[in-house]
C-alpha positions as a printed NumPy array, in Angstrom:
array([[ 58.573,  16.524,  92.39 ],
       [ 57.163,  19.76 ,  94.042],
       [ 53.503,  19.783,  94.993],
       [ 51.332,  22.711,  93.934],
       [ 51.354,  24.045,  97.527],
       [ 55.241,  23.871,  97.503],
       [ 55.228,  25.62 ,  94.119],
       [ 52.905,  28.405,  95.269],
       [ 54.992,  28.811,  98.413],
       [ 58.162,  29.223,  96.351],
       [ 57.313,  32.832,  95.423],
       [ 57.516,  35.167,  92.463],
       [ 60.541,  33.421,  90.855],
       [ 58.289,  30.36 ,  90.068],
       [ 54.641,  31.575,  90.25 ],
       [ 53.058,  34.106,  87.927],
       [ 50.994,  36.953,  89.378],
       [ 47.8  ,  35.562,  88.026],
       [ 48.444,  32.092,  89.665],
       [ 45.681,  29.627,  89.3  ],
       [ 46.514,  25.981,  89.777],
       [ 44.423,  24.949,  86.7  ],
       [ 45.879,  27.688,  84.37 ],
       [ 49.376,  26.924,  85.717],
       [ 49.217,  23.303,  84.757],
       [ 47.608,  24.115,  81.42 ],
       [ 50.337,  26.695,  80.459],
       [ 53.13 ,  24.505,  81.886],
       [ 51.762,  21.633,  79.621],
       [ 51.454,  24.02 ,  76.641],
       [ 55.008,  25.088,  76.92 ],
       [ 56.061,  21.288,  76.494],
       [ 53.768,  21.031,  73.47 ],
       [ 55.33 ,  24.195,  71.946],
       [ 58.846,  22.846,  72.602],
       [ 58.001,  19.624,  70.71 ],
       [ 56.66 ,  21.635,  67.748],
       [ 59.631,  23.956,  67.597],
       [ 62.179,  20.892,  67.609],
       [ 60.14 ,  19.217,  64.879],
       [ 60.379,  22.418,  62.87 ],
       [ 64.024,  23.234,  63.721],
       [ 65.719,  19.813,  64.66 ],
       [ 68.897,  21.745,  65.465],
       [ 67.107,  23.753,  68.268],
       [ 68.096,  22.93 ,  71.77 ],
       [ 65.331,  23.537,  74.434],
       [ 66.429,  25.144,  77.69 ],
       [ 63.677,  26.298,  79.968],
       [ 59.901,  27.054,  79.505],
       [ 58.109,  28.242,  82.662],
       [ 54.58 ,  29.439,  82.939],
       [ 54.24 ,  33.211,  83.446],
       [ 51.527,  35.749,  84.009],
       [ 49.034,  35.251,  81.166],
       [ 50.908,  32.506,  79.51 ],
       [ 54.367,  31.021,  79.167],
       [ 57.539,  31.209,  77.246],
       [ 60.243,  28.785,  76.211],
       [ 63.909,  29.631,  75.341],
       [ 65.781,  27.759,  72.702],
       [ 69.381,  27.741,  71.293],
       [ 68.371,  28.487,  67.761],
       [ 70.553,  30.175,  65.199],
       [ 67.73 ,  31.129,  62.735],
       [ 65.085,  33.882,  63.068],
       [ 61.637,  32.199,  62.787],
       [ 59.337,  33.779,  60.21 ],
       [ 55.575,  34.415,  60.62 ],
       [ 55.181,  31.313,  58.384],
       [ 57.269,  29.338,  60.827],
       [ 55.251,  30.421,  63.838],
       [ 52.025,  29.563,  61.996],
       [ 53.336,  26.131,  61.197],
       [ 54.415,  25.569,  64.924],
       [ 50.942,  26.763,  66.093],
       [ 49.205,  24.369,  63.697],
       [ 51.507,  21.585,  64.754],
       [ 50.72 ,  22.291,  68.435],
       [ 46.984,  21.88 ,  67.656],
       [ 47.661,  18.49 ,  66.095],
       [ 49.553,  17.343,  69.223],
       [ 46.696,  18.545,  71.317],
       [ 44.226,  16.48 ,  69.173],
       [ 46.414,  13.331,  69.676],
       [ 45.494,  13.315,  73.378],
       [ 49.02 ,  12.132,  74.304],
       [ 49.438,  11.47 ,  78.079],
       [ 51.992,  13.332,  80.076],
       [ 53.987,  10.545,  81.534],
       [ 56.284,  11.247,  84.48 ],
       [ 59.271,   9.218,  85.741],
       [ 62.038,   9.671,  88.243],
       [ 65.53 ,   8.936,  87.188],
       [ 69.007,   9.567,  88.638],
       [ 71.148,  12.466,  87.736],
       [ 73.541,  10.36 ,  85.758],
       [ 70.545,   8.868,  83.752],
       [ 69.485,  12.389,  83.049],
       [ 72.937,  13.471,  81.811],
       [ 72.984,  10.483,  79.415],
       [ 69.291,  11.237,  78.218],
       [ 70.232,  14.904,  77.43 ],
       [ 73.754,  14.333,  76.496],
       [ 73.246,  16.396,  73.332],
       [ 71.749,  19.312,  75.174],
       [ 74.37 ,  21.071,  77.29 ],
       [ 71.669,  23.285,  78.83 ],
       [ 69.752,  20.45 ,  80.372],
       [ 73.063,  18.875,  81.586],
       [ 73.902,  22.188,  83.269],
       [ 70.536,  22.309,  85.009],
       [ 70.96 ,  18.717,  86.169],
       [ 74.343,  19.516,  87.476],
       [ 72.924,  22.543,  89.401],
       [ 70.077,  20.444,  90.882],
       [ 72.53 ,  17.99 ,  92.324],
       [ 74.402,  20.863,  93.796],
       [ 71.497,  22.677,  95.313],
       [ 70.689,  25.232,  92.478],
       [ 67.391,  25.681,  90.746],
       [ 66.963,  26.327,  87.058],
       [ 67.383,  30.031,  87.628],
       [ 70.779,  29.679,  89.562],
       [ 69.096,  30.314,  92.964],
       [ 69.763,  28.353,  96.083],
       [ 67.478,  25.229,  96.367],
       [ 67.462,  21.875,  97.9  ],
       [ 69.951,  19.408,  96.763],
       [ 68.179,  16.8  ,  94.444],
       [ 69.864,  13.353,  94.047],
       [ 67.115,  12.319,  91.479],
       [ 65.294,  14.275,  88.855],
       [ 61.947,  13.965,  87.078],
       [ 61.287,  13.967,  83.408],
       [ 58.017,  14.344,  81.545],
       [ 57.296,  12.874,  78.115],
       [ 54.245,  13.495,  75.752],
       [ 54.207,  11.767,  72.333],
       [ 57.841,  11.667,  71.256],
       [ 59.04 ,  14.736,  73.281],
       [ 60.886,  14.325,  76.651],
       [ 61.72 ,  17.203,  78.923],
       [ 63.496,  17.831,  82.274],
       [ 60.671,  19.14 ,  84.39 ],
       [ 59.29 ,  19.145,  88.053],
       [ 55.675,  19.53 ,  86.883],
       [ 52.716,  19.509,  87.408],
       [ 50.933,  19.068,  84.075],
       [ 47.519,  18.131,  82.781],
       [ 46.775,  14.347,  82.261],
       [ 46.909,  14.34 ,  78.451],
       [ 47.344,  16.935,  75.697],
       [ 43.632,  16.291,  75.156],
       [ 42.883,  18.46 ,  78.212],
       [ 44.245,  21.516,  76.42 ],
       [ 42.176,  23.728,  74.16 ],
       [ 43.845,  24.309,  70.637],
       [ 41.912,  27.477,  70.343],
       [ 42.959,  28.93 ,  73.756],
       [ 46.556,  29.888,  72.929],
       [ 48.362,  32.248,  70.783],
       [ 52.186,  32.511,  70.07 ],
       [ 52.63 ,  36.302,  70.348],
       [ 56.351,  36.882,  69.509],
       [ 59.912,  35.729,  69.443],
       [ 62.487,  37.804,  71.26 ],
       [ 66.13 ,  37.46 ,  72.312],
       [ 67.166,  36.347,  75.831],
       [ 70.5  ,  35.444,  77.354],
       [ 70.761,  32.043,  78.951],
       [ 70.125,  32.556,  82.759],
       [ 69.817,  36.313,  81.96 ],
       [ 73.594,  36.796,  81.847],
       [ 74.744,  38.888,  78.943],
       [ 78.   ,  36.997,  78.915],
       [ 76.163,  33.945,  77.789],
       [ 74.684,  33.057,  74.415],
       [ 71.628,  34.826,  73.101],
       [ 68.642,  32.496,  72.886],
       [ 65.459,  32.677,  71.043],
       [ 62.408,  33.118,  73.437],
       [ 59.056,  31.979,  72.183],
       [ 56.297,  33.968,  73.933],
       [ 52.765,  32.764,  74.114],
       [ 49.434,  33.69 ,  75.852],
       [ 47.262,  30.698,  76.996],
       [ 43.894,  30.411,  78.451],
       [ 41.226,  27.707,  79.238],
       [ 39.245,  28.289,  76.128],
       [ 38.901,  30.508,  72.955],
       [ 36.597,  32.936,  74.733],
       [ 39.101,  33.655,  77.515],
       [ 41.745,  34.166,  74.969],
       [ 39.634,  36.528,  73.044],
       [ 38.815,  38.562,  76.164],
       [ 42.498,  38.635,  77.104],
       [ 43.627,  39.867,  73.618],
       [ 40.843,  42.57 ,  73.896],
       [ 42.362,  43.696,  77.285],
       [ 45.847,  43.73 ,  75.752],
       [ 44.67 ,  45.923,  72.834],
       [ 42.944,  48.342,  75.292],
       [ 45.805,  48.405,  77.64 ],
       [ 48.135,  49.269,  74.682],
       [ 45.972,  52.196,  73.935],
       [ 46.12 ,  53.385,  77.5  ],
       [ 49.906,  52.731,  78.099],
       [ 50.981,  55.727,  80.099],
       [ 54.372,  55.816,  78.204],
       [ 52.552,  56.218,  74.864],
       [ 50.037,  58.771,  76.295],
       [ 52.747,  60.589,  78.215],
       [ 54.523,  61.333,  74.831],
       [ 51.307,  62.298,  73.088],
       [ 50.235,  64.665,  75.746],
       [ 53.682,  66.004,  76.469],
       [ 53.623,  64.888,  80.192],
       [ 57.099,  63.361,  80.519],
       [ 59.993,  62.013,  78.592],
       [ 62.908,  59.652,  79.245],
       [ 66.109,  61.059,  78.109],
       [ 69.144,  58.794,  77.811],
       [ 71.319,  61.442,  79.204],
       [ 69.793,  61.064,  82.743],
       [ 70.079,  57.307,  82.5  ],
       [ 67.253,  54.592,  82.723],
       [ 64.743,  55.208,  85.537],
       [ 64.952,  58.99 ,  85.762],
       [ 62.025,  60.454,  83.76 ],
       [ 61.769,  64.13 ,  83.116],
       [ 58.422,  65.762,  83.865],
       [ 57.439,  68.352,  81.243],
       [ 55.325,  71.366,  82.163],
       [ 52.043,  69.583,  81.769],
       [ 53.181,  66.586,  83.649],
       [ 54.703,  68.791,  86.316],
       [ 51.35 ,  70.536,  86.663],
       [ 49.673,  67.164,  87.379],
       [ 52.272,  66.382,  89.984],
       [ 51.924,  69.576,  91.732],
       [ 48.058,  69.187,  91.865],
       [ 48.565,  65.589,  93.315],
       [ 51.003,  66.965,  95.878],
       [ 48.843,  69.781,  96.933],
       [ 45.76 ,  67.62 ,  97.053],
       [ 47.246,  65.045,  99.406],
       [ 49.201,  67.401, 101.719],
       [ 45.962,  69.45 , 102.126],
       [ 44.231,  66.322, 103.203],
       [ 46.875,  65.33 , 105.492],
       [ 47.196,  68.789, 107.076],
       [ 43.45 ,  68.757, 107.982],
       [ 43.971,  65.106, 109.453],
       [ 46.65 ,  66.519, 111.805],
       [ 49.838,  65.514, 109.894],
       [ 53.004,  67.527, 110.409],
       [ 55.038,  67.923, 107.318],
       [ 58.757,  67.87 , 107.325],
       [ 61.716,  67.764, 104.923],
       [ 64.578,  65.433, 105.696],
       [ 67.714,  64.8  , 103.767],
       [ 67.889,  62.547, 100.754],
       [ 71.067,  60.969, 101.958],
       [ 72.313,  59.599, 105.252],
       [ 75.201,  57.528, 106.807],
       [ 75.141,  53.875, 106.207],
       [ 75.021,  53.327, 109.92 ],
       [ 71.402,  54.709, 110.121],
       [ 70.19 ,  51.917, 107.781],
       [ 72.323,  49.281, 109.579],
       [ 70.429,  50.18 , 112.728],
       [ 66.977,  50.081, 111.081],
       [ 67.934,  46.85 , 109.141],
       [ 67.32 ,  48.246, 105.723],
       [ 70.991,  47.9  , 104.941],
       [ 70.919,  44.057, 105.423],
       [ 67.678,  43.693, 103.44 ],
       [ 68.1  ,  46.348, 100.739],
       [ 71.752,  47.295, 100.367],
       [ 71.984,  45.672,  96.904],
       [ 69.241,  47.883,  95.639],
       [ 70.602,  51.121,  97.205],
       [ 72.638,  53.492,  95.281],
       [ 76.294,  53.173,  95.647],
       [ 77.876,  54.669,  98.794],
       [ 79.918,  57.789,  98.555],
       [ 83.031,  58.594, 100.717],
       [ 83.293,  62.285,  99.973],
       [ 84.217,  65.18 , 102.239],
       [ 83.436,  68.882, 101.842],
       [ 86.501,  69.187,  99.469],
       [ 85.061,  66.408,  97.218],
       [ 87.955,  64.101,  98.289],
       [ 87.573,  60.722,  99.92 ],
       [ 86.619,  61.043, 103.669],
       [ 86.656,  58.016, 105.927],
       [ 84.659,  59.824, 108.556],
       [ 81.557,  59.754, 106.238],
       [ 79.954,  56.875, 104.528],
       [ 76.811,  58.055, 102.826],
       [ 73.963,  56.492, 100.811],
       [ 71.016,  57.929,  98.983],
       [ 67.975,  56.806, 100.864],
       [ 65.7  ,  54.078,  99.756],
       [ 62.872,  54.932, 102.235],
       [ 62.04 ,  57.638, 104.77 ],
       [ 61.184,  55.76 , 107.997],
       [ 64.702,  56.005, 109.715],
       [ 64.611,  59.633, 108.848],
       [ 61.192,  60.316, 110.491],
       [ 62.398,  58.46 , 113.46 ],
       [ 65.06 ,  61.116, 113.884],
       [ 62.303,  63.684, 113.863],
       [ 60.558,  61.846, 116.805],
       [ 63.939,  61.603, 118.562],
       [ 64.755,  65.341, 118.244],
       [ 63.279,  66.158, 121.595],
       [ 61.704,  64.332, 124.615],
       [ 58.043,  63.107, 124.026],
       [ 55.299,  62.804, 126.527],
       [ 52.253,  60.489, 126.372],
       [ 50.205,  63.743, 125.852],
       [ 52.177,  64.376, 122.543],
       [ 51.009,  61.137, 120.959],
       [ 49.883,  60.456, 118.39 ],
       [ 52.524,  62.327, 116.437],
       [ 51.875,  62.099, 112.56 ],
       [ 54.962,  62.979, 110.516],
       [ 54.496,  63.356, 106.84 ],
       [ 56.814,  64.086, 103.964],
       [ 56.631,  64.014, 100.065],
       [ 59.969,  62.196, 100.44 ],
       [ 62.296,  61.559,  97.546],
       [ 63.805,  58.023,  97.55 ],
       [ 66.216,  56.133,  95.472],
       [ 66.247,  52.522,  94.361],
       [ 68.962,  51.046,  92.293],
       [ 66.573,  49.038,  90.108],
       [ 68.11 ,  47.079,  87.189],
       [ 68.059,  49.071,  84.006],
       [ 66.119,  46.406,  82.239],
       [ 63.073,  46.62 ,  84.495],
       [ 62.648,  50.339,  84.845],
       [ 60.423,  52.139,  82.323],
       [ 57.984,  55.16 ,  82.127],
       [ 56.81 ,  56.468,  85.504],
       [ 55.623,  53.2  ,  86.985],
       [ 59.099,  51.734,  87.701],
       [ 61.801,  54.358,  88.331],
       [ 65.015,  54.834,  90.278],
       [ 64.147,  58.144,  91.877],
       [ 60.636,  58.441,  93.305],
       [ 58.684,  60.747,  95.563],
       [ 56.569,  58.877,  98.031],
       [ 53.581,  60.275,  99.887],
       [ 55.025,  58.98 , 103.065],
       [ 54.009,  59.361, 106.749],
       [ 54.868,  57.694, 110.007],
       [ 52.692,  57.8  , 112.982],
       [ 54.18 ,  57.343, 116.422],
       [ 51.328,  56.125, 118.702],
       [ 50.604,  54.694, 122.083],
       [ 49.402,  51.036, 122.058],
       [ 45.921,  52.14 , 122.894],
       [ 45.901,  54.374, 119.957],
       [ 46.695,  51.993, 117.124],
       [ 43.297,  50.949, 115.975],
       [ 41.976,  54.515, 116.001],
       [ 44.928,  55.749, 113.938],
       [ 44.658,  52.886, 111.412],
       [ 40.866,  53.721, 111.07 ],
       [ 41.829,  57.202, 110.35 ],
       [ 44.267,  56.296, 107.681],
       [ 41.777,  54.034, 106.003],
       [ 39.293,  56.87 , 106.058],
       [ 41.861,  59.209, 104.509],
       [ 42.748,  56.739, 101.851],
       [ 39.01 ,  56.077, 100.934],
       [ 38.348,  59.797, 100.566],
       [ 41.413,  60.34 ,  98.466],
       [ 40.595,  57.335,  96.172],
       [ 37.042,  58.761,  95.81 ],
       [ 38.318,  62.034,  94.531],
       [ 40.846,  60.432,  92.199],
       [ 38.056,  58.156,  90.782],
       [ 39.641,  54.921,  91.886],
       [ 36.838,  52.535,  92.804],
       [ 38.106,  48.993,  92.127],
       [ 40.411,  47.883,  94.941],
       [ 40.52 ,  45.457,  97.927],
       [ 42.386,  45.011, 101.154],
       [ 45.093,  42.508, 101.896],
       [ 46.42 ,  41.604, 105.269],
       [ 50.119,  40.873, 104.421],
       [ 51.89 ,  38.542, 106.803],
       [ 55.392,  36.928, 107.293],
       [ 56.468,  33.22 , 106.731],
       [ 53.674,  30.774, 106.305],
       [ 54.137,  28.246, 109.132],
       [ 52.677,  25.509, 106.964],
       [ 55.685,  25.664, 104.595],
       [ 58.724,  25.918, 106.825],
       [ 62.03 ,  27.216, 105.352],
       [ 64.931,  24.872, 104.541],
       [ 67.155,  24.597, 107.652],
       [ 70.042,  26.568, 106.007],
       [ 67.731,  29.392, 104.857],
       [ 67.238,  32.498, 106.86 ],
       [ 63.906,  34.21 , 107.007],
       [ 63.871,  37.727, 105.604],
       [ 61.536,  38.807, 108.5  ],
       [ 62.541,  40.06 , 111.984],
       [ 62.995,  37.152, 114.421],
       [ 60.266,  37.964, 116.974],
       [ 57.328,  35.6  , 116.805],
       [ 55.434,  37.356, 119.676],
       [ 55.639,  40.652, 118.059],
       [ 54.371,  39.129, 114.699],
       [ 51.559,  37.389, 116.457],
       [ 50.365,  40.567, 118.216],
       [ 50.945,  42.938, 115.354],
       [ 48.961,  40.558, 112.836],
       [ 46.195,  40.216, 115.384],
       [ 45.954,  44.039, 115.734],
       [ 45.716,  44.679, 112.201],
       [ 43.116,  42.056, 111.701],
       [ 41.053,  43.357, 114.428],
       [ 41.322,  46.785, 113.085],
       [ 40.113,  45.632, 109.559],
       [ 37.332,  43.645, 111.122],
       [ 36.11 ,  46.736, 113.154],
       [ 36.346,  48.958, 110.062],
       [ 33.73 ,  46.636, 108.35 ],
       [ 36.039,  46.432, 105.309],
       [ 36.26 ,  43.06 , 103.56 ],
       [ 39.767,  41.72 , 103.267],
       [ 41.873,  38.619, 102.54 ],
       [ 45.1  ,  37.464, 104.054],
       [ 48.365,  36.47 , 102.47 ],
       [ 51.519,  34.901, 103.755],
       [ 55.122,  36.163, 102.616],
       [ 53.978,  39.676, 101.602],
       [ 54.836,  41.641, 104.925],
       [ 57.497,  44.231, 105.31 ],
       [ 60.626,  42.777, 107.118],
       [ 59.736,  44.636, 110.307],
       [ 56.026,  43.963, 110.419],
       [ 52.787,  42.971, 108.878],
       [ 50.745,  45.475, 106.688],
       [ 47.417,  46.336, 105.065],
       [ 48.029,  46.501, 101.356],
       [ 45.457,  48.249,  99.013],
       [ 45.331,  46.161,  95.935],
       [ 44.254,  48.121,  92.803],
       [ 43.49 ,  46.805,  89.398],
       [ 45.123,  48.183,  86.294],
       [ 43.863,  48.109,  82.817],
       [ 44.879,  44.559,  82.326],
       [ 43.023,  43.479,  85.417],
       [ 46.28 ,  42.838,  87.407],
       [ 46.334,  43.672,  91.021],
       [ 49.228,  45.818,  92.266],
       [ 49.714,  47.482,  95.73 ],
       [ 49.1  ,  51.113,  95.457],
       [ 48.769,  52.12 ,  99.122],
       [ 49.878,  50.588, 102.36 ],
       [ 49.459,  50.605, 106.14 ],
       [ 52.314,  48.882, 108.14 ],
       [ 52.282,  48.141, 111.85 ],
       [ 55.847,  48.309, 113.219],
       [ 56.942,  47.341, 116.81 ],
       [ 60.47 ,  46.408, 115.401],
       [ 62.003,  49.73 , 114.494],
       [ 60.921,  51.552, 117.675],
       [ 62.964,  48.814, 119.533],
       [ 65.867,  49.027, 117.234],
       [ 66.173,  52.794, 117.727],
       [ 65.292,  52.661, 121.505],
       [ 62.476,  55.159, 121.046],
       [ 60.639,  56.388, 124.18 ],
       [ 57.923,  58.506, 125.5  ],
       [ 57.172,  59.401, 129.214],
       [ 53.887,  57.755, 130.261],
       [ 51.341,  59.193, 132.675],
       [ 53.249,  57.517, 135.519],
       [ 56.464,  59.112, 134.388],
       [ 57.988,  55.908, 133.208],
       [ 59.399,  55.403, 129.814],
       [ 57.365,  53.433, 127.349],
       [ 58.006,  52.486, 123.733],
       [ 55.767,  53.845, 121.098],
       [ 54.483,  51.943, 118.028],
       [ 55.024,  52.957, 114.499],
       [ 52.454,  52.942, 111.707],
       [ 54.033,  53.384, 108.162],
       [ 51.614,  54.623, 105.69 ],
       [ 51.432,  55.723, 102.082],
       [ 48.009,  56.905, 100.803],
       [ 48.592,  57.666,  97.202],
       [ 51.861,  55.723,  96.59 ],
       [ 54.624,  57.581,  94.842],
       [ 53.77 ,  60.632,  92.668],
       [ 55.402,  58.776,  89.654],
       [ 53.359,  55.686,  90.291],
       [ 50.181,  57.445,  90.902],
       [ 50.581,  59.482,  87.748],
       [ 51.211,  56.497,  85.641],
       [ 48.152,  54.81 ,  87.176],
       [ 45.849,  57.799,  86.621],
       [ 47.066,  58.331,  83.03 ],
       [ 46.053,  54.727,  82.174],
       [ 42.987,  54.899,  84.239],
       [ 41.693,  58.017,  82.324],
       [ 43.628,  57.379,  79.097],
       [ 44.926,  60.926,  79.484],
       [ 41.514,  62.486,  79.866],
       [ 41.933,  63.593,  83.551],
       [ 39.155,  64.851,  85.685],
       [ 38.712,  68.713,  85.238],
       [ 40.366,  69.477,  88.687],
       [ 43.521,  67.426,  87.686],
       [ 43.788,  68.334,  84.006],
       [ 46.976,  70.174,  83.064],
       [ 45.133,  72.444,  80.829],
       [ 41.382,  72.846,  81.691],
       [ 40.204,  75.322,  78.936],
       [ 41.439,  76.024,  75.448],
       [ 40.211,  79.042,  73.842],
       [ 39.993,  79.162,  69.983],
       [ 39.412,  82.608,  68.231],
       [ 37.867,  82.068,  64.755],
       [ 39.819,  84.946,  63.156],
       [ 42.7  ,  87.355,  63.895],
       [ 40.002,  90.079,  64.931],
       [ 38.843,  87.76 ,  67.672],
       [ 42.364,  87.359,  69.23 ],
       [ 42.161,  90.336,  71.719],
       [ 38.7  ,  89.118,  73.185],
       [ 40.19 ,  85.514,  73.362],
       [ 43.436,  86.755,  75.173],
       [ 41.399,  88.839,  77.643],
       [ 39.188,  85.988,  78.386],
       [ 42.151,  83.68 ,  78.931],
       [ 43.862,  86.235,  81.238],
       [ 40.573,  86.589,  83.191],
       [ 40.44 ,  82.787,  83.701],
       [ 44.097,  82.64 ,  84.719],
       [ 43.498,  85.286,  87.34 ],
       [ 40.742,  83.043,  88.752],
       [ 43.314,  80.179,  89.044],
       [ 42.236,  78.22 ,  86.067],
       [ 44.675,  76.585,  83.676],
       [ 44.006,  78.039,  80.09 ],
       [ 45.606,  77.703,  76.782],
       [ 44.796,  80.52 ,  74.153],
       [ 45.536,  79.24 ,  70.702],
       [ 46.651,  82.286,  68.583],
       [ 48.243,  80.196,  65.873],
       [ 47.603,  80.164,  62.177],
       [ 45.82 ,  77.036,  61.877],
       [ 42.192,  76.97 ,  60.931],
       [ 39.53 ,  76.822,  63.695],
       [ 38.613,  73.108,  63.128],
       [ 42.267,  72.16 ,  63.29 ],
       [ 42.648,  74.011,  66.494],
       [ 39.648,  72.51 ,  68.068],
       [ 40.808,  68.992,  66.939],
       [ 44.423,  69.732,  68.436],
       [ 42.761,  70.654,  71.749],
       [ 40.575,  67.541,  71.809],
       [ 43.631,  65.384,  70.9  ],
       [ 45.276,  66.893,  73.944],
       [ 42.213,  65.782,  76.067],
       [ 41.464,  69.378,  77.188],
       [ 38.107,  69.199,  78.955],
       [ 36.577,  72.364,  77.499],
       [ 37.206,  74.168,  74.13 ],
       [ 35.684,  77.685,  73.898],
       [ 35.188,  78.991,  70.469],
       [ 34.85 ,  82.801,  70.11 ],
       [ 33.709,  84.844,  67.049],
       [ 31.708,  87.885,  66.097],
       [ 28.507,  86.627,  67.857],
       [ 30.336,  85.599,  71.053],
       [ 32.261,  88.927,  71.17 ],
       [ 28.943,  90.878,  70.804],
       [ 27.318,  88.857,  73.53 ],
       [ 30.293,  88.307,  75.787],
       [ 29.776,  84.526,  75.456],
       [ 31.667,  81.46 ,  74.382],
       [ 30.619,  78.554,  72.225],
       [ 31.435,  75.481,  74.482],
       [ 32.467,  72.187,  73.167],
       [ 33.721,  69.189,  75.298],
       [ 36.808,  67.105,  74.514],
       [ 34.324,  64.264,  73.662],
       [ 33.105,  66.41 ,  70.649],
       [ 29.91 ,  67.261,  72.265],
       [ 28.665,  70.862,  71.534],
       [ 27.022,  72.677,  74.471],
       [ 26.219,  75.698,  72.395],
       [ 26.667,  79.324,  73.171],
       [ 26.912,  80.288,  77.018],
       [ 27.459,  83.705,  78.679],
       [ 31.051,  83.852,  79.878],
       [ 29.762,  84.149,  83.567],
       [ 27.532,  81.097,  83.19 ],
       [ 30.522,  79.006,  81.877],
       [ 32.699,  80.21 ,  84.511],
       [ 30.148,  79.256,  87.22 ],
       [ 29.822,  75.766,  85.706],
       [ 33.659,  75.447,  85.657],
       [ 33.893,  76.526,  89.202],
       [ 31.316,  74.008,  90.355],
       [ 33.038,  71.167,  88.422],
       [ 36.363,  71.93 ,  89.759],
       [ 35.28 ,  72.537,  93.405],
       [ 33.31 ,  69.288,  93.686],
       [ 36.156,  67.241,  91.935],
       [ 33.489,  65.553,  89.988],
       [ 34.586,  63.2  ,  87.267],
       [ 31.821,  64.743,  85.007],
       [ 32.376,  67.71 ,  82.545],
       [ 28.887,  69.11 ,  83.124],
       [ 27.571,  69.122,  86.704]])
């Protein structure tokens, strides 16, 4: 049976993102309790697998009926009874043949046992061969399981879980197999934690960027383009242009040189870099096409999944001297990843993305200074974007405390000395920066360690939004050189960095962070002008034209709706300022100012409002009133 340390080291296929040993045991144990209740309710049901996952667990059953709400309530109540029974979780080790006999009426369990004896885990992945298996029993229910579990069902809280839904799921994720019934549940240590989680779920649903994106006309996902290729509508395109201008202006002032490199390259480029070996399954299919559109054996092209090999070509485009370094190459680079259609959605997971990418070519003595510069740039950008809750992770390669099986090849470049020096340099750079950080194994890029900026989303989950990667591997692969002061060739070090991630992912994050109510400088429409009657249209239009000339984003509503309906429409669209104009405002060359929150600032001279707007936009404040 695997230890908790071994389970944790196994990676994402076993361990949920919110991994906590206590919660893992709790959720794993509750999955068995649910399975017992389901089998008691539906004796014909055949349990398959039921792992803990982020925020809870699920269990798949071969079940030919659709459970009703009443069935789920019965199952939930039965689970509470089992918990009150305080039944111990008893583990015993048996042979594979004993297991096949024990589960002879359940072909799914028999298939799992056969896989374990042949070096396959329950997901069909390569694993160590197991001549014996373990089973756990609580009350009358026995299941094939590696554990771990709590001591008894009495260690569980009957008020700390909730069955959320039942969906369809193919056995082992293969559509050629039978569709199973997947029971989903969220599970926590107690009722208070469950209540807090459900409140977060409710709030996250309100802030879901896909929902808000539709409501605010920011983007759409059209089937004709295929999954993972969202279409930005005018308002969404405005937000993206603002983000691009924002970060490229910051980079220009920090000494970055912006380039445009091709979206495709010969496969040979990625074979040299090593990306082909590590990512070829997620690259878009190759194309053997000549100028005529016919097959051409001289060219073997692939859409790029990253920009680093391309920026290396920029560095190699001419001889370099030690005086030239550091060279900071930046690009809003379009990249393509052949993600499975089932995992893409909205803007957060797409197949075509534009990364705020850059690669710094530096001398060894410049590494720490350049990393400090990237950290400073990142913190400035985050402050302007209103991102305040994040922490730094030093992401390393294989954990030496959990060696890989003999037949398993590491996914990381085989150069222990390089890894040791790169990790040491990054650690020292972080320490000298005064920033708190934590370290994690098995999170590095294949070519080197990195500093990941972990940002929390509306559910409190941490995701990597920005990254700084130290790379001594690719310069060696591409034989990069510069002439040193003594006229001898030396090898530069590369720093890969992305400050604000991809434009798509940053947009999705900001939409949810602000629930669509962007800061004024980033809002697709900053001002909505609402004339009370037709006789006020000309004044409203001239005011709108004047603001447009001053580079503000304005919508003048000349529709036939009543004033209050127009104001409500603007507020629903999260427009920061609504300016109402009528007879009094025309006579005084003023506007009645309302905020998207509904607050009424009263009448203000046009010049006074414009001065306020200018101050708010220029300062990039998150407030509507300076």
